N, C-alpha and C positions, 0 to 999 in steps of 0.2 A: 416737123418734129420728127425728131430721129430717134436713134436709139436711147440715146439719155436724155432725153424729152422727156420719156416717159417714167413715174413714180417706180414702176413695177422694176424697172431695169435698173435704177439704182438700188433697188432691195435684193436684187439679183446680185448686184456687185457685192455690194454688203455681206451678202450670207458669204458669197466665196469666199471673200477677204477674211471674213469670221472663220470660215473653215480651215484656210491655210494658215490662219494665225493660229490653234486650236492644232493644226500638225505641227506647225513651227514650234511651239511649247510644249510638243510629245503629250499633249493630252489623252489622246487615243491610247497611247500607250501605259500613261499611269492610270487610263480607266481600265485598259485591260488588266493590270497589275493589281489593281483595287480589287478586279472582280476574280482574279486568280486568287489573291491573298481571302477574300470572303468564300470562294470555292473550297479553299483550301482548311479554312478556320471551320466551314460547315461539314469537311471531309471527316475533319479531327475530331468533330462535335459529334458526329455520325457514330466513329471509330470508337468513341470514348462512350458513349450511349449503348453500342452494343456488347463493350466490356461491362459498362454496370447491369445492361440487361443478364448478361451470361452470367456475373457475380450473385444477380439476385435470383436467377433461376438454380444456382447451386444453393444458395442460403433456403430456397424455399425446397429443395430437395433435401437438404440435410434436416430441415424442421419437420418434415415428412416422417422420414426415417427415425429421427427422436419420437414425434410424437407415437410411429407405431409401435416403436420399442418403449415407450412409457407405457401405452396400453398394455402390452404385451407382459409387463411388470405389473399393470394396476391388476390384470386377470390374475396372473402367479398369486398375486398378494391376497386376493379375494378368495380364490382356491384355499392358500395355507390358511387363513382366519377361517374360512368353513370346515376345514380338516381340524384345526385346532379348538373351534368348536365343538365337533361331534367326540371328538377325544376327552374336550373338557365337560361333554355332557355324559357319555359314557363315566368317565372317573367319577362323576357327579353320582351319577346313579349308583354305582360299585359302593362309593363310600356311603351313601344314602343306606343301602343294603344292609353292609355292616353296621353299620350306627344301630339299625333297627334291629338287628340280629343281637348286638350287644345291652340294648335296651330289656329284650326279649329275655335275655339270660338274666339279665337284673329283678326281672320282675317275677321269672320263675323263683330265683332265690331267693326274693323276699318274700315269696307265697310260700316256700318250703320254709325259710325261717318262720314266718307268721303260724306256718301248721305246727313246728316244731314245739315253738312256744307255746300254741294253743292244747298241744299235745302234754306238754310239761306243766301246764296251768291245770288242764284236766287230773293228770295222775296228782300233782300238789292237792287240788280239791278232794281228789277221791283219796288220798293219803290223810288229810286231815279228821277227814268224815270217819275211814275208819279207826284213826287213832281216837276219834270222840269215842268212836261207839265201842270201841276195847276199853277205853279208861271209863265208861259208864258201865259195861258189863263185869268188870275187874272190881269195881269200887264196891258193886253190890253182893260180888262174891267174895271176896278177901277184903275184911276190915282190920282195923287196926295199924300199929305202926308196920308190922311185917307186910300186910297188905299195899300200903303206900308204896315202899319200897318196891315191892316185887311191881306195881303199877308203871312206876317211873321207869324204871328198867326194862318191861315190855313194852312201852310205850316208845322207847329210845331205841330197841332193836327194831321194832316195825318200821319206823321212820329211817333207819338207817338200810334195810332191807329193801323197802321201795322205792328209795332215792338212787 
């Protein structure tokens, strides 16, 4: 039994022939080419991923900037609203004070008018009372037609003078 009598020898020969066939058909070159293509594809995907990451970072920075701008704007709006509210409150207090002054003046005017009306009513009542008293006294002292005429003119003169 020599070299070719063993099964392992034939396995070795078939393996060598198989490797020679693979080299003849340029399988290692194709495998290398496929691996190179795969490596290039992976490199391209990595570059694309880097670009996407940079774009995402730029977008994130942009949104952070916009957010801080929005926060500043919101703070400005809140400050303006507080200022407007304070101005409105001051204006409301001023208007309320003016309204109270107007109503106080109106009330004082009404009181003065009522006082004047009361004085006029008292004066008119006093005039009527004085006229009645004068009429009674004159009626007792002056009798007849001449007396009645004298009484009427006297009462009218008293009324005119007292009003």
